[in-house]
C-alpha positions in Angstrom: -7.0 -49.5 99.8 -6.3 -51.0 103.2 -6.3 -54.4 104.9 -6.4 -54.1 108.9 -6.4 -57.0 111.3 -8.2 -57.5 114.4 -6.2 -59.3 117.3 -8.0 -62.3 116.8 -6.4 -62.1 113.1 -9.2 -61.7 110.8 -8.9 -59.3 108.1 -11.3 -56.0 107.0 -11.5 -53.4 104.5 -12.7 -50.0 106.2 -14.8 -48.3 104.1 -14.8 -44.3 105.3 -18.3 -43.2 105.8 -17.9 -39.3 106.6 -16.3 -38.1 109.7 -15.2 -39.0 113.2 -13.7 -42.1 112.0 -17.3 -43.9 111.0 -16.6 -47.0 108.6 -18.2 -50.0 107.5 -16.0 -53.1 107.5 -16.6 -55.3 104.3 -14.5 -58.9 105.8 -11.6 -60.5 103.8 -10.9 -64.1 103.5 -7.0 -64.7 103.8 -7.3 -67.0 100.9 -8.7 -64.1 98.8 -5.4 -62.9 96.1 -4.1 -59.2 96.9 -2.7 -57.3 93.8 -0.3 -54.6 94.8 0.5 -51.7 93.8 4.0 -49.8 93.5 3.8 -48.4 97.0 2.7 -52.2 98.2 -0.8 -50.6 99.0 -3.3 -53.4 97.7 -4.9 -52.1 94.4 -6.9 -55.2 93.6 -8.2 -58.3 95.3 -9.3 -61.5 93.4 -10.6 -63.2 91.9 -13.0 -63.0 94.9 -17.0 -63.8 95.5 -19.4 -62.3 98.0 -21.0 -64.0 100.9 -23.7 -61.7 103.4 -24.1 -63.6 106.7 -27.3 -63.8 108.6 -26.5 -60.9 110.7 -25.8 -58.3 107.2 -22.1 -58.7 107.3 -20.1 -58.7 104.1 -17.7 -61.0 103.3 -15.1 -61.6 100.3 -14.6 -65.1 99.9 -12.1 -66.9 97.1 -14.1 -67.4 93.7 -14.2 -66.9 89.7 -17.2 -64.0 90.0 -14.8 -61.0 89.7 -12.3 -58.4 91.3 -12.5 -56.0 93.7 -11.8 -52.4 93.0 -12.3 -49.0 94.9 -13.4 -46.0 92.7 -13.3 -42.9 93.8 -15.1 -39.6 92.8 -12.6 -36.7 93.8 -13.0 -33.8 95.1 -12.0 -30.4 94.3 -10.2 -28.3 97.2 -13.1 -27.2 99.7 -15.9 -28.7 97.1 -17.0 -32.3 96.6 -17.1 -35.5 94.3 -20.5 -37.0 93.7 -21.4 -39.9 91.7 -23.6 -38.6 88.9 -24.3 -42.2 87.7 -23.7 -44.9 89.4 -22.3 -48.6 87.9 -25.0 -51.3 88.9 -26.5 -52.0 92.0 -25.8 -55.5 92.0 -22.1 -54.9 91.5 -21.7 -52.2 94.1 -20.6 -53.7 97.2 -20.4 -50.6 99.9 -20.5 -47.3 98.9 -18.7 -44.1 100.9 -17.3 -40.7 101.7 -14.0 -39.5 102.7 -13.1 -36.3 104.4 -9.9 -34.3 103.1 -10.1 -32.4 106.5 -11.3 -33.9 110.0 -15.1 -32.0 109.0 -15.3 -32.0 105.5 -14.3 -28.5 105.2 -11.4 -29.1 103.0 -13.8 -31.5 100.4 -15.7 -34.6 100.5 -15.1 -37.4 97.8 -17.1 -40.4 97.5 -16.1 -44.0 97.0 -17.3 -47.1 95.8 -16.0 -50.5 96.0 -17.5 -52.5 93.1 -17.2 -56.1 91.8 -15.5 -55.8 88.4 -16.6 -59.3 86.5 -14.4 -61.2 84.8 -16.3 -62.0 81.5 -14.6 -58.5 80.2 -18.2 -56.7 81.0 -17.5 -52.6 80.7 -18.7 -51.2 84.2 -19.4 -47.7 83.2 -20.3 -44.4 85.7 -19.4 -40.8 85.4 -18.9 -38.2 88.7 -19.0 -34.4 88.7 -16.4 -33.0 91.0 -17.0 -29.5 92.2 -14.3 -26.5 93.9 -11.1 -25.3 93.1 -10.2 -27.7 90.3 -7.2 -26.3 88.6 -8.0 -27.2 85.8 -9.2 -30.7 86.1 -12.4 -31.2 84.0 -15.8 -31.6 86.7 -17.4 -33.7 84.7 -16.0 -37.3 83.8 -17.4 -40.8 82.3 -15.0 -43.7 83.3 -14.6 -47.6 82.8 -13.1 -49.9 84.3 -13.0 -53.4 82.8 -10.7 -56.7 83.0 -9.4 -57.1 79.6 -8.2 -61.1 80.4 -5.1 -59.8 82.2 -5.4 -57.1 84.8 -8.1 -54.7 85.2 -8.0 -51.4 83.3 -9.7 -48.1 84.0 -9.9 -46.0 80.9 -11.7 -42.3 81.2 -14.4 -42.2 78.0 -14.9 -38.7 77.9 -14.9 -35.5 80.3 -16.3 -32.0 80.0 -15.1 -28.7 80.7 -18.2 -27.4 81.6 -20.0 -27.1 84.9 -23.1 -29.2 85.2 -23.8 -32.8 83.5 -24.2 -31.9 79.6 -26.3 -33.9 77.5 -23.2 -35.4 75.6 -22.0 -36.6 79.0 -25.2 -38.5 79.9 -24.7 -39.9 76.3 -21.7 -41.4 76.4 -23.1 -43.9 79.1 
């Protein structure tokens, strides 16, 4: 998750949405804390809240609603990654696609920018991957939640069979 700055000093997240550099901006207030990973990239934002302006722009503001995380349904080589079961709509800030090559011929992954509530609610989602997976499971169910100290992403179930099966749907 990269935070960019405009010439006038305002900060925003750019969520890719396909080819040709198209992206959706989610503006970030400078007072919203950032949690960095070992490479120095932003892993999480928050605690934060979301405000939608009159023009429809989305702005992350300091608040206690939850943390903001980017989840990805990764693709296989020359395949796609799609969310088969998404988190509740009220937790999704925006969705996008990442093209692994300029036209997406090497694969297309799906992304969701979501709120992770601070009350410990577990948010589950499932995704299906296609293409050459080299042993990785095509169907995965994961959950993301705040345990009081940090945001945890945990794999609940993975299926090695192609297609969405009953066991995968029952896990949600």
